[in-house]
C-alpha positions as CSV (number, residue, x, y, z in Angstrom):
1,M,-53.7,4.7,-132.0
2,L,-52.5,2.5,-134.9
3,Q,-52.0,-1.0,-134.5
4,R,-49.7,-2.1,-136.2
5,M,-49.4,-6.1,-136.9
6,R,-46.1,-8.3,-136.1
7,G,-46.1,-10.1,-138.7
8,E,-44.0,-12.7,-140.9
9,Y,-41.2,-10.1,-141.5
10,Y,-41.0,-6.7,-139.3
11,M,-39.7,-3.6,-141.6
12,T,-37.9,-1.1,-140.2
13,Q,-34.6,2.2,-141.4
14,H,-32.2,-0.8,-142.5
15,D,-35.1,-1.7,-144.6
16,L,-35.6,1.6,-146.1
17,M,-32.0,2.6,-146.5
18,N,-29.7,-0.6,-146.4
19,D,-30.6,-3.1,-147.0
20,T,-33.7,-2.4,-149.7
21,L,-33.4,-5.4,-152.0
22,K,-36.5,-8.2,-151.1
23,Y,-36.6,-11.6,-153.2
24,D,-40.9,-11.2,-152.4
25,G,-41.5,-7.4,-153.6
26,I,-44.6,-6.8,-154.2
27,G,-43.8,-2.9,-154.5
28,M,-42.2,-0.2,-154.3
29,G,-41.7,2.7,-151.5
30,S,-39.8,6.3,-152.0
31,Y,-41.4,8.8,-149.6
32,N,-39.3,10.5,-146.4
33,I,-39.2,9.0,-143.3
34,D,-41.7,11.6,-141.9
35,V,-42.2,11.3,-138.0
36,R,-44.3,14.5,-137.0
37,E,-43.9,16.4,-133.8
38,M,-44.4,14.7,-130.6
39,Q,-45.6,17.5,-128.5
40,R,-46.2,21.3,-128.0
41,T,-43.2,22.4,-125.7
42,Y,-41.3,26.0,-125.4
43,I,-37.7,26.8,-125.6
44,E,-36.2,30.5,-124.7
45,I,-35.2,32.0,-127.8
46,S,-33.3,35.5,-127.7
47,R,-34.8,38.3,-129.7
48,F,-32.0,41.0,-128.4
49,P,-32.2,42.1,-126.1
50,D,-34.1,40.2,-124.1
51,M,-34.3,36.2,-123.5
52,K,-38.4,34.9,-124.5
53,N,-39.8,32.3,-124.5
54,E,-41.3,30.9,-127.7
55,V,-43.1,28.0,-128.6
56,Y,-41.8,25.3,-130.4
57,N,-42.7,21.9,-131.7
58,E,-40.3,18.5,-131.0
59,G,-39.7,15.9,-132.5
60,Y,-40.3,16.1,-136.0
61,L,-37.7,14.0,-138.0
62,S,-37.7,13.6,-141.7
63,I,-34.7,11.6,-143.5
64,P,-34.2,11.0,-147.1
65,V,-34.5,7.2,-148.2
66,A,-33.8,5.7,-151.2
67,Q,-36.4,3.5,-153.8
68,Y,-37.1,0.2,-150.7
69,E,-39.5,-3.1,-152.5
70,I,-41.9,-3.8,-149.8
71,P,-41.6,-7.1,-149.0
72,Y,-44.6,-9.5,-149.1
73,R,-44.4,-11.1,-146.0
74,S,-45.0,-8.0,-144.3
75,I,-48.3,-7.8,-144.9
76,V,-49.2,-11.3,-143.5
77,P,-49.1,-12.0,-140.1
78,R,-47.5,-15.6,-139.2
79,Y,-48.4,-18.6,-139.9
80,E,-48.8,-19.5,-137.0
81,E,-51.2,-16.9,-135.7
82,C,-53.6,-16.9,-138.9
83,E,-53.3,-18.7,-141.8
84,N,-56.2,-16.3,-144.5
85,L,-55.6,-12.6,-143.1
86,L,-54.0,-10.0,-145.4
87,V,-53.3,-6.2,-143.3
88,S,-52.0,-3.9,-146.2
89,V,-52.4,-0.7,-143.7
90,C,-51.5,-1.3,-140.7
91,V,-48.7,-3.3,-142.1
92,S,-45.3,-5.1,-140.2
93,G,-42.4,-2.4,-139.3
94,S,-41.2,-0.3,-136.6
95,H,-42.9,3.4,-135.9
96,L,-40.1,4.7,-138.9
97,A,-41.0,2.1,-141.5
98,I,-44.4,3.1,-140.6
99,A,-43.7,6.7,-141.0
100,S,-42.6,5.5,-144.8
101,L,-44.9,2.7,-145.9
102,R,-47.9,5.2,-144.4
103,M,-48.0,7.8,-147.2
104,E,-51.5,6.5,-150.1
105,P,-48.9,5.7,-152.5
106,Q,-48.0,2.4,-150.5
107,Y,-51.0,1.7,-149.6
108,M,-52.4,1.7,-152.8
109,I,-49.6,-0.6,-153.9
110,M,-49.6,-3.0,-150.8
111,G,-53.6,-3.1,-150.8
112,E,-53.7,-3.9,-154.8
113,S,-51.2,-7.0,-153.8
114,A,-53.3,-7.8,-151.4
115,G,-56.2,-8.0,-153.7
116,V,-54.6,-10.2,-155.6
117,A,-52.9,-12.2,-152.6
118,A,-55.9,-12.7,-151.6
119,A,-57.9,-13.5,-154.6
120,I,-55.2,-15.9,-155.5
121,A,-55.0,-17.9,-152.5
122,A,-58.6,-18.1,-153.1
123,Q,-58.5,-20.2,-156.1
124,N,-55.9,-22.6,-154.7
125,N,-57.4,-23.0,-151.6
126,R,-54.1,-22.1,-150.3
127,P,-53.1,-20.2,-146.5
128,V,-51.5,-16.9,-147.7
129,Q,-48.5,-17.0,-146.2
130,K,-47.7,-20.7,-149.1
131,L,-49.3,-18.7,-152.3
132,D,-46.3,-19.4,-154.9
133,I,-44.5,-15.8,-154.3
134,Y,-43.4,-15.5,-157.9
135,A,-46.9,-16.3,-159.5
136,L,-48.3,-12.9,-157.6
137,Q,-45.7,-11.1,-158.9
138,E,-45.9,-12.0,-163.0
139,K,-49.8,-11.2,-162.3
140,L,-48.5,-8.0,-159.9
141,K,-46.8,-7.0,-163.2
142,T,-49.4,-7.4,-165.7
143,R,-51.3,-4.8,-163.9
144,G,-48.0,-3.0,-164.6
145,Q,-47.2,-2.8,-161.3
146,V,-43.5,-1.6,-160.3
147,L,-41.8,-4.5,-158.5
148,S,-37.7,-2.9,-158.8
149,L,-35.1,-0.9,-160.4
150,K,-34.3,-3.7,-161.4
151,D,-36.5,-4.8,-164.2
152,N,-37.3,-0.6,-164.1
153,P,-35.1,1.6,-163.6
154,Y,-37.1,4.7,-163.3
155,G,-40.2,3.2,-162.4
156,K,-43.9,3.4,-164.0
157,W,-43.2,6.4,-166.7
158,G,-39.6,4.8,-167.7
159,N,-38.5,3.8,-171.5
160,E,-35.8,2.9,-173.2
161,N,-36.4,5.9,-175.8
162,E,-36.6,8.9,-172.6
163,I,-34.5,8.9,-169.6
164,V,-35.0,11.8,-167.7
165,I,-32.8,12.3,-164.1
166,D,-33.9,14.5,-161.4
167,N,-31.5,16.0,-158.6
168,N,-32.8,14.6,-156.0
169,M,-33.6,10.5,-157.7
170,K,-30.5,9.0,-155.2
171,G,-29.9,5.7,-158.1
172,F,-28.3,8.6,-160.8
173,T,-26.9,10.6,-159.1
174,S,-24.4,12.1,-157.0
175,F,-21.4,15.0,-156.1
176,T,-18.9,16.3,-154.4
177,G,-18.6,18.9,-152.4
178,N,-21.1,20.8,-151.4
179,W,-24.2,20.7,-153.2
180,Y,-28.2,22.3,-150.7
181,E,-31.0,22.1,-151.7
182,E,-32.7,25.2,-152.9
183,E,-36.7,25.6,-154.3
184,T,-38.4,28.0,-155.5
185,V,-41.8,29.4,-156.9
186,H,-41.8,31.2,-160.2
187,T,-45.1,33.2,-160.8
188,G,-47.9,30.5,-162.2
189,R,-45.4,28.0,-162.5
190,Y,-45.1,24.7,-160.1
191,E,-42.1,25.0,-157.5
192,M,-39.3,23.8,-158.3
193,N,-36.5,22.2,-155.9
194,F,-33.2,21.9,-157.3
195,R,-29.1,22.1,-156.1
196,V,-26.6,25.0,-155.6
197,S,-23.3,25.6,-155.1
198,P,-22.0,27.8,-153.2
199,R,-19.9,30.5,-154.6
200,G,-16.2,30.3,-154.1
201,Q,-16.5,26.2,-153.3
202,S,-15.4,23.6,-155.4
203,G,-17.8,20.6,-156.3
204,E,-19.1,18.3,-159.3
205,F,-22.9,17.6,-159.6
206,Y,-22.6,14.0,-161.6
207,F,-25.6,12.8,-163.3
208,S,-24.9,8.7,-164.8
209,P,-27.9,7.3,-166.7
210,Y,-28.8,3.8,-167.2
211,F,-29.4,2.9,-170.7
212,F,-31.3,0.4,-172.3
213,K,-29.6,0.0,-175.5
214,S,-26.9,1.6,-177.2
215,G,-26.9,4.2,-179.6
216,R,-27.3,8.1,-180.0
217,Y,-29.3,10.0,-177.6
218,N,-30.0,14.3,-177.9
219,I,-29.0,15.8,-174.1
220,Y,-30.7,18.5,-172.3
221,T,-30.3,19.5,-168.9
222,W,-33.1,22.3,-167.8
223,N,-32.6,24.7,-164.5
224,P,-34.7,27.7,-163.1
225,S,-32.8,31.3,-164.4
226,S,-31.8,34.3,-162.4
227,P,-29.2,37.4,-162.9
228,G,-27.6,35.7,-159.7
229,Y,-27.2,32.7,-161.3
230,E,-23.7,32.0,-163.3
231,S,-23.1,32.7,-166.6
232,E,-20.8,30.4,-167.6
233,V,-21.1,26.8,-166.0
234,H,-19.4,24.1,-167.0
235,L,-20.1,20.2,-168.5
236,T,-18.8,17.4,-169.3
237,I,-20.3,14.6,-171.1
238,S,-18.7,11.0,-171.2
239,H,-19.8,9.6,-174.1
240,A,-18.7,6.2,-176.4
241,G,-16.2,8.6,-177.8
242,G,-14.7,10.6,-174.9
243,D,-15.6,13.7,-172.6
244,E,-16.9,16.9,-174.4
245,D,-17.1,20.1,-173.1
246,I,-19.5,22.9,-173.1
247,T,-20.5,25.7,-171.4
248,I,-24.5,27.3,-170.4
249,N,-25.2,30.0,-169.3
250,Q,-27.5,30.0,-166.4
251,Q,-28.8,33.3,-166.3
């Protein structure tokens, strides 16, 4: 059983989906709220002409979240309880918050931050709750830590000369109508995830990049090809000179 700390700040689902900005952010998380099956039971399933009892894994939950900032306060205990402890695994958070925080990338981010914070606390002979949070954040930045999308909208690998937007990047995509996710595996290649709009239904999908500087950019689009896809897909590129319409063949 995982025992979780109740520290200076208690993270909940609200922090992962709505209140995602934190003044004392030490890194970022983005993994789904991923709750595993709670118990194995059975349900009746229609297997014509009979009803059959079949095994059912109950309790699984997976909810996409936006990119969220992890507050330093969630890895330190309450000041009145302990002054020299940093907790980078059993952090202060609810069951649903931990369901996202528990993944290895977030553990590595919080572990790195805890180590740097411990060194600063020891050097300054101060309780871990009374560190100069700005000094901690600046030190983490020099070590390559991404603390917020404000400093780097595209995360660790973004740069001002090349911008890549995937269909699942919530901060940079939106749509109208019904666009469901589809996954496919091509022989000898990695699995692909993309959005599909059913034939005969109206809707638009928007990619809205953040530009670090003004200038001229080459624009590329990538999609899997199939004889079952549309031969004429209309794209509109909006730029300083207006809108430009083009057509691509996805077959």
